[in-house]
py3Dmol code that shows the C-alpha trace and the ligand (Angstrom):
import py3Dmol

protein = """\
ATOM      1  CA  GLU A   1      11.257 -37.092  23.019  1.00  0.00           C
ATOM      2  CA  SER A   2      14.335 -36.120  21.108  1.00  0.00           C
ATOM      3  CA  TYR A   3      14.705 -37.043  17.470  1.00  0.00           C
ATOM      4  CA  GLU A   4      17.824 -37.009  15.335  1.00  0.00           C
ATOM      5  CA  THR A   5      16.461 -36.607  11.825  1.00  0.00           C
ATOM      6  CA  ILE A   6      13.425 -34.372  12.380  1.00  0.00           C
ATOM      7  CA  ARG A   7      12.536 -31.308  14.437  1.00  0.00           C
ATOM      8  CA  ILE A   8       9.164 -30.684  16.069  1.00  0.00           C
ATOM      9  CA  GLU A   9       7.886 -27.230  17.014  1.00  0.00           C
ATOM     10  CA  ARG A  10       4.504 -26.619  18.568  1.00  0.00           C
ATOM     11  CA  LYS A  11       2.766 -23.293  18.010  1.00  0.00           C
ATOM     12  CA  GLY A  12      -0.590 -23.105  19.734  1.00  0.00           C
ATOM     13  CA  ARG A  13      -2.783 -25.838  18.284  1.00  0.00           C
ATOM     14  CA  THR A  14      -0.457 -26.532  15.339  1.00  0.00           C
ATOM     15  CA  ALA A  15       2.738 -28.546  15.069  1.00  0.00           C
ATOM     16  CA  LEU A  16       5.532 -28.120  12.541  1.00  0.00           C
ATOM     17  CA  LEU A  17       7.591 -31.197  11.675  1.00  0.00           C
ATOM     18  CA  THR A  18      10.765 -30.370   9.738  1.00  0.00           C
ATOM     19  CA  LEU A  19      12.826 -33.093   8.093  1.00  0.00           C
ATOM     20  CA  ASP A  20      16.415 -32.443   9.054  1.00  0.00           C
ATOM     21  CA  ARG A  21      18.870 -34.698   7.247  1.00  0.00           C
ATOM     22  CA  PRO A  22      20.432 -32.057   5.016  1.00  0.00           C
ATOM     23  CA  LYS A  23      23.516 -34.032   3.949  1.00  0.00           C
ATOM     24  CA  SER A  24      21.389 -36.486   2.010  1.00  0.00           C
ATOM     25  CA  LEU A  25      18.636 -34.075   0.958  1.00  0.00           C
ATOM     26  CA  ASN A  26      16.271 -35.562   3.548  1.00  0.00           C
ATOM     27  CA  ALA A  27      16.491 -39.043   2.051  1.00  0.00           C
ATOM     28  CA  LEU A  28      14.001 -41.198   3.906  1.00  0.00           C
ATOM     29  CA  ASN A  29      15.909 -43.979   5.630  1.00  0.00           C
ATOM     30  CA  LEU A  30      14.273 -46.240   8.195  1.00  0.00           C
ATOM     31  CA  GLN A  31      15.248 -43.925  11.043  1.00  0.00           C
ATOM     32  CA  VAL A  32      13.530 -40.958   9.373  1.00  0.00           C
ATOM     33  CA  MET A  33      10.444 -43.073   8.715  1.00  0.00           C
ATOM     34  CA  ASN A  34      10.307 -44.320  12.287  1.00  0.00           C
ATOM     35  CA  GLU A  35      10.818 -40.847  13.724  1.00  0.00           C
ATOM     36  CA  ILE A  36       8.167 -39.244  11.506  1.00  0.00           C
ATOM     37  CA  VAL A  37       5.704 -42.019  12.269  1.00  0.00           C
ATOM     38  CA  ALA A  38       6.384 -41.912  16.041  1.00  0.00           C
ATOM     39  CA  ALA A  39       6.270 -38.121  16.271  1.00  0.00           C
ATOM     40  CA  THR A  40       3.069 -37.780  14.253  1.00  0.00           C
ATOM     41  CA  ALA A  41       1.410 -40.596  16.233  1.00  0.00           C
ATOM     42  CA  ASP A  42       2.190 -38.672  19.451  1.00  0.00           C
ATOM     43  CA  LEU A  43       0.791 -35.463  18.000  1.00  0.00           C
ATOM     44  CA  ASP A  44      -2.268 -37.359  16.753  1.00  0.00           C
ATOM     45  CA  ARG A  45      -3.029 -38.535  20.292  1.00  0.00           C
ATOM     46  CA  ASP A  46      -2.776 -34.972  21.642  1.00  0.00           C
ATOM     47  CA  PRO A  47      -6.188 -33.229  21.595  1.00  0.00           C
ATOM     48  CA  GLY A  48      -4.319 -29.927  21.910  1.00  0.00           C
ATOM     49  CA  ILE A  49      -3.005 -30.333  18.355  1.00  0.00           C
ATOM     50  CA  GLY A  50      -5.449 -29.647  15.524  1.00  0.00           C
ATOM     51  CA  CYS A  51      -3.177 -29.762  12.471  1.00  0.00           C
ATOM     52  CA  ILE A  52       0.329 -31.004  11.635  1.00  0.00           C
ATOM     53  CA  VAL A  53       2.582 -29.404   8.975  1.00  0.00           C
ATOM     54  CA  LEU A  54       5.368 -31.477   7.402  1.00  0.00           C
ATOM     55  CA  THR A  55       8.157 -29.661   5.603  1.00  0.00           C
ATOM     56  CA  GLY A  56      11.766 -30.112   4.502  1.00  0.00           C
ATOM     57  CA  SER A  57      14.483 -27.653   3.525  1.00  0.00           C
ATOM     58  CA  PRO A  58      14.388 -25.022   0.757  1.00  0.00           C
ATOM     59  CA  LYS A  59      16.398 -27.392  -1.493  1.00  0.00           C
ATOM     60  CA  ALA A  60      14.604 -30.636  -0.722  1.00  0.00           C
ATOM     61  CA  PHE A  61      11.360 -31.710   0.859  1.00  0.00           C
ATOM     62  CA  ALA A  62      12.805 -35.216   0.499  1.00  0.00           C
ATOM     63  CA  ALA A  63      14.883 -36.678  -2.358  1.00  0.00           C
ATOM     64  CA  GLY A  64      13.325 -40.090  -1.920  1.00  0.00           C
ATOM     65  CA  ALA A  65      13.840 -43.268   0.007  1.00  0.00           C
ATOM     66  CA  ASP A  66      17.477 -43.754   0.985  1.00  0.00           C
ATOM     67  CA  ILE A  67      19.097 -45.408  -2.016  1.00  0.00           C
ATOM     68  CA  LYS A  68      22.257 -46.298  -0.086  1.00  0.00           C
ATOM     69  CA  GLU A  69      20.213 -48.103   2.550  1.00  0.00           C
ATOM     70  CA  MET A  70      18.062 -49.958   0.002  1.00  0.00           C
ATOM     71  CA  ARG A  71      20.900 -50.942  -2.306  1.00  0.00           C
ATOM     72  CA  PRO A  72      22.046 -54.172  -0.539  1.00  0.00           C
ATOM     73  CA  GLN A  73      18.566 -55.438   0.395  1.00  0.00           C
ATOM     74  CA  SER A  74      17.276 -58.775  -0.837  1.00  0.00           C
ATOM     75  CA  TYR A  75      13.708 -59.814  -1.498  1.00  0.00           C
ATOM     76  CA  MET A  76      13.659 -61.683   1.834  1.00  0.00           C
ATOM     77  CA  ASP A  77      14.988 -58.620   3.706  1.00  0.00           C
ATOM     78  CA  MET A  78      12.224 -56.525   2.159  1.00  0.00           C
ATOM     79  CA  TYR A  79       9.530 -59.122   2.718  1.00  0.00           C
ATOM     80  CA  LEU A  80      10.379 -60.133   6.287  1.00  0.00           C
ATOM     81  CA  SER A  81      10.893 -56.579   7.542  1.00  0.00           C
ATOM     82  CA  ASP A  82       7.782 -55.477   5.622  1.00  0.00           C
ATOM     83  CA  TRP A  83       9.849 -52.563   4.334  1.00  0.00           C
ATOM     84  CA  PHE A  84       8.015 -49.194   4.268  1.00  0.00           C
ATOM     85  CA  THR A  85       4.798 -50.534   5.834  1.00  0.00           C
ATOM     86  CA  ALA A  86       5.117 -48.141   8.793  1.00  0.00           C
ATOM     87  CA  TRP A  87       4.345 -45.286   6.384  1.00  0.00           C
ATOM     88  CA  ASP A  88       0.752 -46.527   6.295  1.00  0.00           C
ATOM     89  CA  ARG A  89       0.387 -45.173   9.818  1.00  0.00           C
ATOM     90  CA  LEU A  90       1.045 -41.666   8.538  1.00  0.00           C
ATOM     91  CA  GLY A  91      -1.837 -41.957   6.094  1.00  0.00           C
ATOM     92  CA  ALA A  92      -4.049 -43.285   8.883  1.00  0.00           C
ATOM     93  CA  LEU A  93      -3.603 -40.274  11.214  1.00  0.00           C
ATOM     94  CA  ARG A  94      -6.875 -38.668  12.238  1.00  0.00           C
ATOM     95  CA  THR A  95      -5.440 -35.165  12.704  1.00  0.00           C
ATOM     96  CA  PRO A  96      -5.314 -33.217   9.417  1.00  0.00           C
ATOM     97  CA  THR A  97      -1.839 -32.870   7.896  1.00  0.00           C
ATOM     98  CA  VAL A  98      -0.324 -30.325   5.500  1.00  0.00           C
ATOM     99  CA  ALA A  99       2.733 -31.021   3.335  1.00  0.00           C
ATOM    100  CA  ALA A 100       4.718 -27.855   2.583  1.00  0.00           C
ATOM    101  CA  VAL A 101       6.957 -28.819  -0.336  1.00  0.00           C
ATOM    102  CA  SER A 102       9.890 -26.803  -1.521  1.00  0.00           C
ATOM    103  CA  GLY A 103      12.617 -28.173  -3.804  1.00  0.00           C
ATOM    104  CA  TYR A 104      12.832 -31.873  -4.566  1.00  0.00           C
ATOM    105  CA  ALA A 105       9.940 -34.188  -3.707  1.00  0.00           C
ATOM    106  CA  LEU A 106      11.129 -37.283  -5.540  1.00  0.00           C
ATOM    107  CA  GLY A 107      10.242 -40.943  -5.164  1.00  0.00           C
ATOM    108  CA  GLY A 108       9.435 -41.534  -1.511  1.00  0.00           C
ATOM    109  CA  GLY A 109       9.483 -37.748  -1.027  1.00  0.00           C
ATOM    110  CA  CYS A 110       6.630 -37.297  -3.498  1.00  0.00           C
ATOM    111  CA  GLU A 111       4.854 -40.225  -1.864  1.00  0.00           C
ATOM    112  CA  LEU A 112       5.306 -38.693   1.588  1.00  0.00           C
ATOM    113  CA  ALA A 113       3.769 -35.433   0.345  1.00  0.00           C
ATOM    114  CA  MET A 114       0.841 -37.361  -1.155  1.00  0.00           C
ATOM    115  CA  LEU A 115       0.242 -39.104   2.186  1.00  0.00           C
ATOM    116  CA  CYS A 116      -0.652 -35.682   3.613  1.00  0.00           C
ATOM    117  CA  ASP A 117      -4.133 -34.174   3.374  1.00  0.00           C
ATOM    118  CA  ILE A 118      -3.324 -30.721   2.002  1.00  0.00           C
ATOM    119  CA  LEU A 119      -0.364 -30.253  -0.326  1.00  0.00           C
ATOM    120  CA  LEU A 120       1.114 -26.758  -0.727  1.00  0.00           C
ATOM    121  CA  ALA A 121       4.035 -26.207  -3.083  1.00  0.00           C
ATOM    122  CA  ALA A 122       6.703 -23.532  -3.258  1.00  0.00           C
ATOM    123  CA  ASP A 123       7.390 -22.254  -6.774  1.00  0.00           C
ATOM    124  CA  THR A 124      10.684 -24.187  -6.536  1.00  0.00           C
ATOM    125  CA  ALA A 125       9.011 -27.565  -5.977  1.00  0.00           C
ATOM    126  CA  VAL A 126       9.858 -30.515  -8.233  1.00  0.00           C
ATOM    127  CA  PHE A 127       7.730 -33.656  -8.074  1.00  0.00           C
ATOM    128  CA  GLY A 128       8.608 -37.010  -9.558  1.00  0.00           C
ATOM    129  CA  GLN A 129       8.636 -40.779  -9.261  1.00  0.00           C
ATOM    130  CA  PRO A 130      12.076 -41.505 -10.755  1.00  0.00           C
ATOM    131  CA  GLU A 131      12.385 -44.994  -9.212  1.00  0.00           C
ATOM    132  CA  ILE A 132      12.416 -46.625 -12.649  1.00  0.00           C
ATOM    133  CA  LYS A 133      15.789 -45.042 -13.330  1.00  0.00           C
ATOM    134  CA  LEU A 134      17.156 -47.054 -10.383  1.00  0.00           C
ATOM    135  CA  GLY A 135      15.577 -50.275 -11.545  1.00  0.00           C
ATOM    136  CA  VAL A 136      12.720 -50.185  -9.026  1.00  0.00           C
ATOM    137  CA  ILE A 137       9.164 -48.859  -8.787  1.00  0.00           C
ATOM    138  CA  PRO A 138       7.373 -46.660  -6.219  1.00  0.00           C
ATOM    139  CA  GLY A 139       6.909 -48.454  -2.887  1.00  0.00           C
ATOM    140  CA  ILE A 140       5.020 -46.040  -0.625  1.00  0.00           C
ATOM    141  CA  GLY A 141       1.833 -45.808  -2.667  1.00  0.00           C
ATOM    142  CA  GLY A 142       3.108 -43.535  -5.445  1.00  0.00           C
ATOM    143  CA  SER A 143       1.770 -45.561  -8.347  1.00  0.00           C
ATOM    144  CA  GLN A 144      -1.700 -45.419  -6.763  1.00  0.00           C
ATOM    145  CA  ARG A 145      -1.890 -41.955  -5.187  1.00  0.00           C
ATOM    146  CA  LEU A 146      -0.202 -40.146  -8.091  1.00  0.00           C
ATOM    147  CA  THR A 147      -2.587 -41.809 -10.537  1.00  0.00           C
ATOM    148  CA  ARG A 148      -5.620 -40.843  -8.458  1.00  0.00           C
ATOM    149  CA  ALA A 149      -4.306 -37.284  -8.103  1.00  0.00           C
ATOM    150  CA  VAL A 150      -3.217 -36.481 -11.661  1.00  0.00           C
ATOM    151  CA  GLY A 151      -4.761 -39.247 -13.787  1.00  0.00           C
ATOM    152  CA  LYS A 152      -3.302 -42.053 -15.842  1.00  0.00           C
ATOM    153  CA  ALA A 153      -1.738 -39.957 -18.595  1.00  0.00           C
ATOM    154  CA  LYS A 154       0.718 -38.042 -16.430  1.00  0.00           C
ATOM    155  CA  ALA A 155       1.195 -40.798 -13.832  1.00  0.00           C
ATOM    156  CA  MET A 156       2.175 -43.363 -16.469  1.00  0.00           C
ATOM    157  CA  GLU A 157       4.588 -40.993 -18.139  1.00  0.00           C
ATOM    158  CA  MET A 158       6.173 -40.025 -14.824  1.00  0.00           C
ATOM    159  CA  CYS A 159       6.485 -43.583 -13.509  1.00  0.00           C
ATOM    160  CA  LEU A 160       7.758 -44.980 -16.816  1.00  0.00           C
ATOM    161  CA  THR A 161      10.207 -42.229 -17.773  1.00  0.00           C
ATOM    162  CA  GLY A 162      11.026 -40.588 -14.451  1.00  0.00           C
ATOM    163  CA  ARG A 163      10.031 -37.183 -15.851  1.00  0.00           C
ATOM    164  CA  THR A 164       9.472 -34.611 -13.100  1.00  0.00           C
ATOM    165  CA  MET A 165       6.753 -31.936 -12.801  1.00  0.00           C
ATOM    166  CA  ASP A 166       7.417 -28.392 -11.690  1.00  0.00           C
ATOM    167  CA  ALA A 167       5.127 -26.588  -9.258  1.00  0.00           C
ATOM    168  CA  ASP A 168       2.913 -24.977 -11.919  1.00  0.00           C
ATOM    169  CA  GLU A 169       2.327 -28.256 -13.725  1.00  0.00           C
ATOM    170  CA  ALA A 170       1.613 -29.931 -10.390  1.00  0.00           C
ATOM    171  CA  GLU A 171      -1.011 -27.303  -9.645  1.00  0.00           C
ATOM    172  CA  ARG A 172      -2.612 -27.555 -13.083  1.00  0.00           C
ATOM    173  CA  ALA A 173      -2.690 -31.334 -12.748  1.00  0.00           C
ATOM    174  CA  GLY A 174      -4.368 -31.171  -9.345  1.00  0.00           C
ATOM    175  CA  LEU A 175      -1.486 -32.635  -7.334  1.00  0.00           C
ATOM    176  CA  VAL A 176      -1.166 -29.539  -5.133  1.00  0.00           C
ATOM    177  CA  SER A 177      -3.799 -27.148  -3.889  1.00  0.00           C
ATOM    178  CA  ARG A 178      -1.710 -23.999  -4.286  1.00  0.00           C
ATOM    179  CA  VAL A 179       1.720 -22.671  -5.328  1.00  0.00           C
ATOM    180  CA  VAL A 180       3.278 -19.909  -3.229  1.00  0.00           C
ATOM    181  CA  PRO A 181       6.607 -18.032  -3.413  1.00  0.00           C
ATOM    182  CA  ALA A 182       9.325 -20.155  -1.775  1.00  0.00           C
ATOM    183  CA  GLY A 183       9.972 -17.620   0.962  1.00  0.00           C
ATOM    184  CA  ASP A 184       6.331 -17.676   2.033  1.00  0.00           C
ATOM    185  CA  LEU A 185       5.884 -21.458   2.006  1.00  0.00           C
ATOM    186  CA  VAL A 186       6.216 -22.361   5.676  1.00  0.00           C
ATOM    187  CA  GLY A 187       4.329 -19.231   6.783  1.00  0.00           C
ATOM    188  CA  GLU A 188       1.462 -20.026   4.401  1.00  0.00           C
ATOM    189  CA  ALA A 189       1.391 -23.656   5.492  1.00  0.00           C
ATOM    190  CA  LEU A 190       1.279 -22.640   9.156  1.00  0.00           C
ATOM    191  CA  ALA A 191      -1.513 -20.171   8.378  1.00  0.00           C
ATOM    192  CA  VAL A 192      -3.525 -22.933   6.692  1.00  0.00           C
ATOM    193  CA  ALA A 193      -2.786 -25.223   9.645  1.00  0.00           C
ATOM    194  CA  GLU A 194      -3.888 -22.574  12.109  1.00  0.00           C
ATOM    195  CA  THR A 195      -7.146 -22.144  10.213  1.00  0.00           C
ATOM    196  CA  VAL A 196      -7.791 -25.893  10.263  1.00  0.00           C
ATOM    197  CA  ALA A 197      -6.756 -26.150  13.931  1.00  0.00           C
ATOM    198  CA  GLY A 198      -9.243 -23.382  14.765  1.00  0.00           C
ATOM    199  CA  MET A 199     -12.113 -25.548  13.546  1.00  0.00           C
ATOM    200  CA  SER A 200     -13.730 -28.206  15.702  1.00  0.00           C
ATOM    201  CA  LEU A 201     -11.188 -31.023  15.923  1.00  0.00           C
ATOM    202  CA  PRO A 202     -13.719 -33.886  15.809  1.00  0.00           C
ATOM    203  CA  VAL A 203     -15.564 -32.258  12.914  1.00  0.00           C
ATOM    204  CA  ALA A 204     -12.293 -31.658  11.027  1.00  0.00           C
ATOM    205  CA  MET A 205     -11.416 -35.304  11.604  1.00  0.00           C
ATOM    206  CA  MET A 206     -14.760 -36.336  10.140  1.00  0.00           C
ATOM    207  CA  ALA A 207     -14.345 -34.020   7.141  1.00  0.00           C
ATOM    208  CA  LYS A 208     -10.904 -35.566   6.533  1.00  0.00           C
ATOM    209  CA  GLU A 209     -12.325 -39.058   6.878  1.00  0.00           C
ATOM    210  CA  ALA A 210     -15.121 -38.284   4.438  1.00  0.00           C
ATOM    211  CA  VAL A 211     -12.859 -36.823   1.743  1.00  0.00           C
ATOM    212  CA  SER A 212     -10.318 -39.629   2.221  1.00  0.00           C
ATOM    213  CA  ARG A 213     -13.084 -42.155   1.655  1.00  0.00           C
ATOM    214  CA  ALA A 214     -13.479 -40.866  -1.898  1.00  0.00           C
ATOM    215  CA  PHE A 215     -10.154 -42.536  -2.693  1.00  0.00           C
ATOM    216  CA  GLU A 216     -11.331 -45.906  -1.519  1.00  0.00           C
ATOM    217  CA  THR A 217     -14.898 -46.571  -2.457  1.00  0.00           C
ATOM    218  CA  THR A 218     -17.714 -46.083  -4.945  1.00  0.00           C
ATOM    219  CA  LEU A 219     -19.662 -42.836  -5.174  1.00  0.00           C
ATOM    220  CA  ALA A 220     -22.817 -44.396  -3.700  1.00  0.00           C
ATOM    221  CA  GLU A 221     -20.947 -45.901  -0.726  1.00  0.00           C
ATOM    222  CA  GLY A 222     -18.988 -42.691  -0.218  1.00  0.00           C
ATOM    223  CA  VAL A 223     -22.157 -40.605  -0.174  1.00  0.00           C
ATOM    224  CA  ARG A 224     -23.718 -43.019   2.332  1.00  0.00           C
ATOM    225  CA  PHE A 225     -20.594 -42.789   4.493  1.00  0.00           C
ATOM    226  CA  GLU A 226     -20.727 -38.988   4.330  1.00  0.00           C
ATOM    227  CA  ARG A 227     -24.410 -39.018   5.304  1.00  0.00           C
ATOM    228  CA  ARG A 228     -23.664 -41.047   8.460  1.00  0.00           C
ATOM    229  CA  LEU A 229     -20.898 -38.635   9.469  1.00  0.00           C
ATOM    230  CA  PHE A 230     -23.137 -35.686   8.634  1.00  0.00           C
ATOM    231  CA  HIS A 231     -25.766 -37.035  11.017  1.00  0.00           C
ATOM    232  CA  ALA A 232     -23.033 -37.645  13.620  1.00  0.00           C
ATOM    233  CA  VAL A 233     -21.783 -34.042  13.674  1.00  0.00           C
ATOM    234  CA  PHE A 234     -25.156 -33.103  15.185  1.00  0.00           C
ATOM    235  CA  ALA A 235     -24.022 -34.967  18.301  1.00  0.00           C
ATOM    236  CA  THR A 236     -21.180 -32.466  18.823  1.00  0.00           C
ATOM    237  CA  ALA A 237     -21.251 -29.391  21.036  1.00  0.00           C
ATOM    238  CA  ASP A 238     -19.339 -27.634  18.283  1.00  0.00           C
ATOM    239  CA  GLN A 239     -22.263 -27.920  15.851  1.00  0.00           C
ATOM    240  CA  LYS A 240     -24.459 -26.125  18.391  1.00  0.00           C
ATOM    241  CA  GLU A 241     -21.757 -23.510  18.990  1.00  0.00           C
ATOM    242  CA  GLY A 242     -20.945 -22.981  15.301  1.00  0.00           C
ATOM    243  CA  MET A 243     -24.566 -22.435  14.322  1.00  0.00           C
ATOM    244  CA  ALA A 244     -25.332 -20.317  17.421  1.00  0.00           C
ATOM    245  CA  ALA A 245     -22.325 -18.106  16.633  1.00  0.00           C
ATOM    246  CA  PHE A 246     -23.578 -17.579  13.075  1.00  0.00           C
ATOM    247  CA  VAL A 247     -27.052 -16.585  14.219  1.00  0.00           C
ATOM    248  CA  GLU A 248     -25.650 -14.317  16.937  1.00  0.00           C
ATOM    249  CA  LYS A 249     -23.212 -12.734  14.434  1.00  0.00           C
ATOM    250  CA  ARG A 250     -20.080 -13.593  16.469  1.00  0.00           C
ATOM    251  CA  GLN A 251     -17.031 -15.804  16.104  1.00  0.00           C
ATOM    252  CA  PRO A 252     -17.526 -19.397  17.280  1.00  0.00           C
ATOM    253  CA  GLY A 253     -15.561 -20.672  20.261  1.00  0.00           C
ATOM    254  CA  PHE A 254     -15.204 -24.340  19.476  1.00  0.00           C
ATOM    255  CA  THR A 255     -14.483 -26.646  22.407  1.00  0.00           C
ATOM    256  CA  HIS A 256     -13.446 -29.605  20.237  1.00  0.00           C
ATOM    257  CA  SER A 257     -16.220 -31.682  21.652  1.00  0.00           C
TER     258      SER A 257
END
"""
ligand_1 = """\
55
LIG
C 20.348 -41.481 -0.564
C 20.674 -39.405 -1.480
C 19.405 -39.463 -2.096
C 18.622 -40.620 -1.880
C 20.334 -37.597 -2.614
N 21.204 -38.235 -1.835
N 19.232 -38.313 -2.790
N 21.123 -40.403 -0.723
N 19.151 -41.595 -1.115
N 17.389 -40.745 -2.401
C 22.542 -37.771 -1.403
C 23.553 -37.838 -2.539
O 24.037 -39.134 -2.669
C 24.585 -36.870 -2.053
O 25.363 -37.505 -1.057
C 23.757 -35.800 -1.336
O 22.488 -36.418 -1.033
C 23.496 -34.594 -2.203
O 22.912 -35.036 -3.418
P 23.486 -34.630 -4.864
O 23.018 -35.656 -5.819
O 24.945 -34.339 -4.784
O 22.705 -33.261 -5.095
P 22.299 -32.609 -6.504
O 23.413 -32.777 -7.493
O 21.817 -31.251 -6.171
O 21.063 -33.491 -7.045
C 19.848 -33.537 -6.336
C 18.969 -34.700 -6.865
C 19.779 -36.016 -6.778
C 18.510 -34.444 -8.284
C 17.711 -34.773 -5.952
O 20.358 -36.142 -5.481
C 18.957 -37.241 -7.040
O 18.620 -37.550 -8.178
N 18.658 -38.003 -5.983
C 17.962 -39.269 -6.085
C 16.498 -39.043 -6.385
C 15.774 -40.363 -6.512
O 16.095 -41.186 -7.364
N 14.797 -40.591 -5.646
C 14.029 -41.818 -5.624
C 14.673 -42.777 -4.687
S 13.896 -44.348 -4.776
P 26.979 -37.504 -1.133
O 27.362 -38.398 0.004
O 27.357 -37.964 -2.477
O 27.315 -36.049 -0.880
C 12.547 -44.207 -3.840
C 11.816 -45.479 -3.809
C 10.613 -45.567 -2.961
O 12.215 -43.230 -3.275
C 10.185 -46.990 -2.942
C 11.099 -47.943 -3.625
C 11.047 -49.336 -3.111
"""
view = py3Dmol.view(width=600, height=400)
view.addModel(protein, "pdb")
view.setStyle({"model": 0}, {"cartoon": {"style": "trace"}})
view.addModel(ligand_1, "xyz")
view.setStyle({"model": 1}, {"stick": {}})
view.zoomTo()
view.show()
């Protein structure tokens, strides 16, 4: 398919999705949302893809939901169109995702990054939930995911004052896994994606499912859930291959089955 606001490149078992609406700093209007959701759903259905990288431009990962589009909306418009609900499908993908953030990740942009499984930041990254300055609040899960990622102290301050975090603070706070020089960001993200995509796809999906569960349930239930998946990986050919390769001192050749 051809998209107008994003670009998709496939490289082996990885896919790179680049937001491409430079005139508005990748503001997330409904078209961008629908294109990201459709493109990632296609990639998710493709067993030849083992990891998806989402990135923006050097200046902006995404400067938020599109303020010009939201401005005239009424409560009934928002309610009846179930505004922003399609983003849930991004969080529900089974294929692991990596957000490679450089420049602004504000409002919906920060929320989009937090919908991804691994978050890598360039040293130029700026994270924030400045919605309050516009008279609104986060609407794509920011008040929940930011709080789970960085804790109440920082999340409250950011959501109530609109204060942003730079890349180093985001790393210290646990929002991002790593900070890399801006010029290396996409290369590093693709390298991480290639590593993930080289693992067994079903096992990577189960690892993602297990970690994601930690956001949704109690420790005891989460551990039980993990135990079931742990038992299940012994039904894969890739478990046999991975352990055989270790014993035979060679690289595993996973068949994603
Ligand atoms: C629509 C946007 C936009 C946005 C930037 N633009 N962000 N358009 N929605 N979120 C547009 C500007 O209007 C401008 O268009 C062009 O992009 C370049 O932006 P500038 O402001 O000129 O760039 P700069 O001076 O470098 O400032 C960058 C910036 C600033 C600090 C990121 O653009 C900014 O503060 N943007 C808004 C950030 C924000 O509040 N995000 C949260 C949105 S609410 P023109 O046509 O003038 O050239 C949100 C809510 C989620 O995400 C859920 C709520 C229900």
